[in-house]
N, C-alpha and C positions, 0 to 999 in steps of 0.2 A: 634276728639278732643283730646281725653286721649291720644293716641297715639302723636300725634305733642308732647302734652304737654310732655310726659316723655322723647322722645327723644332730645328736648332742654333742660330739664332739665340736662340728662347726659353729653350734648356738655359743658351748662355752669360749669357743677362741674368740668368737666376733665380740661376745661380752669383756673378755681382756684386752683384747685391742683397743677397745672403745673407753674400759678404765683407765689403759697409759696413756690416751690422748687429753689433752685437756677439756674438761667437762665443765656446765655449769647449771644454774640453778641453785645452789648450796653454796651460802654466803661460810667464809667461815664462824660468824656469830651463830648462825643455824647448826654447824657442827660444833660447835661447842656445847650448845643448849641441847642436842641428842646424846652429846658425849657425859653432860649430867644427868641425863634421864636413865643414860645404861649404867652410870657408877650407883644410881638411887635404887635399882630395881636390883641388882646385884647384892645391897645390902638388905632388903626385906624381901617378905613372904607374901605379898599379898597376894599372888595368883595362888600359889596352896591353900591360903587361908577360905578362898571364895569355894575350890575346888571341896575342901571337906564341909562347909557349911551348906553347898547343895548336895553332897550324896549323904549327908546325915541325916539332915534336914528334911530333905526330901525325897533324895534315896532314888529307887529305878523310877521313868517318866515315860513312860508308853501312849503313845501319839495317841490323843483322843478321851484319854481316861481322867478320871478325877487327882490322879498325879500329877500329870502333866499339867493339869491347869493350876496345881499346888506350885509348880516349879514356875510358871508365869507370874504368880503371886510372888514369889521369893524374887522371881527376876526385875520387876516394876521398883518393888522396896530397895534392892541393892542398887538400882541403877538411881535413884530418888535419892539416896543417901549418898551416894558417889557423887553428886553434884550436877547430873547429865541432866539436859532441859528437853522439853516435849516429850519425856515418859512416856509412851502408851502402847497399847496392845493395839496390833492388827488383828483381826479372827476371820475365820474363817474354817469351814467344815471337812472332817476328816470322817472315812469309813474308821471302826473301831475294831480289831482284830484281836480276840483276847485268847491266850492261850487255857485249856483244859488238861484233861488227862495226858499223861504220855509214858508211853509203854513200848518196848519190842525185847522180843527174844526169838533164840533159835528154837524151834518146835523139836528138827529133827538133822542132822544125825547126832548133834552137839549139844542136849539142851543146856540152855546158860540164858543169862539177861542182856541184853544190848544199852549202852547209855547213847540216849538222843535227844533230840529237840525239835518240835515242829517247825516248818518254816513258815514266815511270817505270810497271813495268807492262804495258808492253806485250807484246803477240804477239811472234811471232817471222815473217820472211819466209822465214826456213830461207836459205842460203847463196849460193842462187842467187838470192834478190831475187822482185822481182814487175814487173812491166811494163805502165806501161798509158796510157789518156789522161784527163788530168789535167781534172775538169771544178770549177771555183771558185764559192762561196758567200760573200758579206760576213759572215755571222755562222752561230750554229748554228742559230739560230731559221729562217734563210732554208733550208739544208740539211734542216729536220725537215719544212719546209713543203711541198720539191719532190716531182715524182711519183718513183718508185720508177726508172722507166724510163730517167730522166735521170742516175744515180747509179749502177745496176746494172755491176757490170764494169770500175769506172773507179778511177781513184784521185781522191778526194776533198780538195778545198784549202781552208779553209776561213782569208781573209785579213781578219782584224779588229785594227784597230790598237788598242792600249791607250792610254788617256787618262795623258799625266803629272799629277800631283797633290802637294800638299806631304804630305796625309796619306794616300797610297796608295788613296784611293777608286776609282780607275778600275780597281783590281784584280778586284773582285767580280764584275763584270760581265765581264771579257775573257779570267776561268780557267776560265769554263764552259764554252767551247769545248777547252779543255786537259783535264776531266776527262769530257768527253761525248762528242769527235768519233769515240772507239773505237767505242763504242757503236752510236750513231745509222746511224753508216755501216754496220755491219756488218749492221744489220738492214735497211738500203736497198740492200744485194748489193754494195758496193764491196770491192774487194780491198786496201784500204789508206785512210790518211788523214796528210794533213800541215796544219798549224797555223804561222800566223806566231808566231813565240813570245809568250808572255805575257812584255813585258817593254817598255822604253820608249826602249832604246838603239839608235843607227842601226850601230853597230859589229858586225863579224863575229863574232858570237858566238852560237849557239844555245841559249836557256833550256830545262832541265831542266824537272821537276816532275811529280807523282803524277797520275795519271789515278784515277777512282774506283774502287774495286774493284769484280769484275765481279758481276754479279748470281748470284744463289743459284743459278740455273737452267742455269750452268753458260756464261755468254755471256762469252766473254774477249776478243773487240773485235778488230779489224782491228789489223794492225801501224800503229802510228801514230808519228811523229815533227816535230819542230819545227824551223822553218826559220830561220834567224838574219834578221832585218830586211833586208838588202840583199839576199838571195837572195829572202826571199819578192818584194820589189819588183820583181827580176830575172825571177822566174816570173811576174808580172803585167806585165811590161812583154812579154814572149813571147806570153802568152795574147792581147793587144793588138793582134797581127796577125792576128789570125781566122782562124788555122790550126789545126789539130790537134795538141797538144803533148802528146808521150809522155815520160813520166818512169821512169827506172828506180830502184826502193828496195830496198835491202837493209839490214837491221837485223839483228840475231840474238841478242838478249837471252836469259839464262837464268833460270827460275823454279825456285830450288831448295827444297829441305824446310825448313819453319819453323829458326830458329835464335833463340839467345839474344839479347836484348836487355835491358834494364833502367833504370829511373831511379835515378840517384845522389843521396842525400839528406844534408844535414848540417844542425845546429839551434845555433842561440843560445839556451840555454836561459832563460826568463823567471826573475826572482829571485820573485815574486810569484803571477804566475799563469801557471805553465808550460804548463797544459792549453789556454789560450787560443795561436793560432796566426795570425801574420801571414805568410803563405805569399808566396815570390818565387820567379817563374823563369824559365828558359831553356832552349833544347834545345841537347842535346850532338849529335845526329848533324847531318849536311849531305849535299849532294850530293855527287858523285863528280869532278865535271869540275874545279871550282877546289878551296881550301883551306878553305873554309866561313867566312872571316873573317869576312866582314859579317851573313851567315846560317849559325850565330847565334856564332860565335865572339866576336862583339862584346855581343850579350848576355850570355853568358857571361863575361866578362872584366869588364861592369858590375855585375852583382850578386856576384861573387866579390870584385869592388873594393872595394865597397862594405860587405860583410861583415865584411871586414879591418877596416875604417876603425873600426868600430863595435866590433868584436873588441879592437882595440887601444884603445881611447878608452873604452870603460866595459865593465871587468875582472868586473865584478859583473853584467852583461848589464841589457836594462831589463825593463821590467814583465813583458811577455809575451814568448812565446817566438817567435823568427824564425826559419823554417824555410825552409833553400833547396832547390828542386827541381830538379834538372838532368834532364829530359826525354829520354829515348830514344826513337828512332823516330818524332820529329815529323813530319818530312819525309814518311813514306809513310802518311800516314791517322791522326795523332795518337793512334798507339798507347798510347802511355807514357801521356798525360794520362787515355786511357779506363783505362787499369789504375790507376792512381794515384786515380783518383772512387771506382772499384770498389772496390780494397785498403782506403781511408779511408773508406766511406761511414757507418762507426757514428760519425766523428770527424768529419763536415764540420759538423756546428750548431759545434763550437768553433775554425771556420775563423772569423776576425773579419775580414779582408781579403785578399784575393788578387790580383796583378799579376806581368807580365810582363815582359821584355823582349828582343820579338825582330822589330826593325823598323828591323835597322842600327846606325850610330853616329852618325847626326845629331844636332843640338842639341836637346833637348826645349823643345818650345815651347807645348804646353799639355796641361793636367791634364785629364782626362774622369773620370767616374767612373760606377756604376752603382749604388748605395746607397740605404736608404730616404729619403723625401723629406724626411720631417722630422729628418734626422741631417745634412743639408746643411751649414748652419752649423757643425759640428763638424770635418767634412773643410775644410771654409773656412779652418779654423784653420790646418791645416797646409800649407794650399794659401799662404797668406799669407808663411809662410818660404820658400817657393819660389821667390817672385817674382822675387828679387834674382837670379834666374838665367835672368831671361827668360822664365819659363814663368806663361802667363795661363791663367785656369780658363776649364774648357770647360763641356761639358756632363754631363748624367745619364745617357747612354745609351750607354756604354764598354761596347767587345767585348772589352778584356782583354788581348786575342790569343790564338793558336790553341789554346794549351795549356790556357785557361781556360774553354773552350769548354762543358764538362762541368760546372765545379764551378759556373760562372754559370747552368747551367739547374738545378743542382740548389739555388739560393739562396743561395750565398757571393757576400757583397758585392764588387766588383770595381773598379778603376780602374785608368787608362791614361795612362803619362806620356807622350805620345805626340810621337815624334822627328820631324825635317823629313825626309821621305823624298821630296825632289824627287827624288833621284838614285838611289836604292835601288833601283828594279827596270831600269837601267841594267845591275845586276851581279849581279841576284839568280838563283841556281839557273845561274849560267855558269861556265865555263873564267876568267873577268876577277874573280870572284870570291877576291880575294887580300889580303894583308895592306897592302897600300900603299894602298888604297882603304879605311882605319880611319885617320881623324885624331886624334893621340893627346888632342889641346885637347879637340875634342869630346866623347871618351871619359873625359876627367874632368871635364866638367860633366854627364854622363850617371849618373856614379860619384855625384858631389855631390848628384844631384836623387835618387838613389835610395838613399843613406846617409840621407839629412835625413827622406826618407818611410818607410824603414822604420824608425829610431829612434822618431819620433814616432808612429807608428800603434802599435809596439808599447809605447811609453810612456806615450802616454793610455789612461783607462778609458773612453774614448767608444765604442758599439755603433754600428756603419754598418748593421745589417738594417733 
């Protein structure tokens, strides 16, 4: 942790030094236009109305389902109504995993039900379920190091608590158990697995989420579910009595043949350099428990709200093209992101910079980048305009968001408008991810920041590679 903090500190110091030095790429006229966009965003609720529309008219949008198809149609109609050009869907296929019966209970020594949800991609116990003694580990690593005889024939329970943080940094470590528990447990002879939900809430909502894809060798993993945090606590208390704890688990999801998904794309065509692209993304699909308001309806509302402002205030468009990409099938393995990178491989050298909104609806408080070190002064000129929104310069090791992973690896410059995520993982992937968790004022601040950034990145001639 100390090493990470030191690295971030050096990154922030470098940004501050650059921001204080003479910067280029943003003229006074451009700054004035960006500030006008900020003012307008703070007066209106375009973003919130879009989130309300998506979560009400479509609701949950599981990848590959009819609901996700309706979400694509919704998105096409919204992009066209906003006046974006070249609106279209780039289709691809995705395996369809459908939730079924879900039930768990302590059979003995203290009979009672447990609140669970099956993890995405999990195999089925069958409707009769499995019943076995529970063996507990405090981490995935501890399970991997255990002798096989300790695990064989039992239900594995990984009780690892996720750390709460403003930037969501606790997620990377906590999510390892969700992705791999089923497969490690299978290799060690377990009959099923439970994990403490990957989340920070103490409420009785279990957090869904995708496991990693099964290996090519046909490994399916044991049936695996997440426990709500209070139920994980209860199970640990039961285990604390020193008696064998027997649990019955029933989950019966279905894995259906691949179905259509797709990325919805629209553009604000550049007036002078239309071939140069500023990509702004969010993902259209969601898990099926809530209505996908925080993850990632908010991101959809933010970037479309920003695009609306730019369309209204700049009828001739900025110098470069702004490309809006609403990625499909993010939740089940960033399938849309892979498809986009593959389909646009020949065009990636023209992608000037990319960003994504996929961390809820909290206020943006920091601006990170991943650009050429010698280009930081050019980006600092843009960040300077955002300071009035309470956004501070960050580091130059931005991740950019899940859907930008493959673009980042291909060398596309990336920025992150980092939101305050203190409570993001309270709602993430749960039945509690609903519209009431989205604050209109915070969403307006996000729309303002994205509108200003999108405009300035598309108007400047700066090169960020």
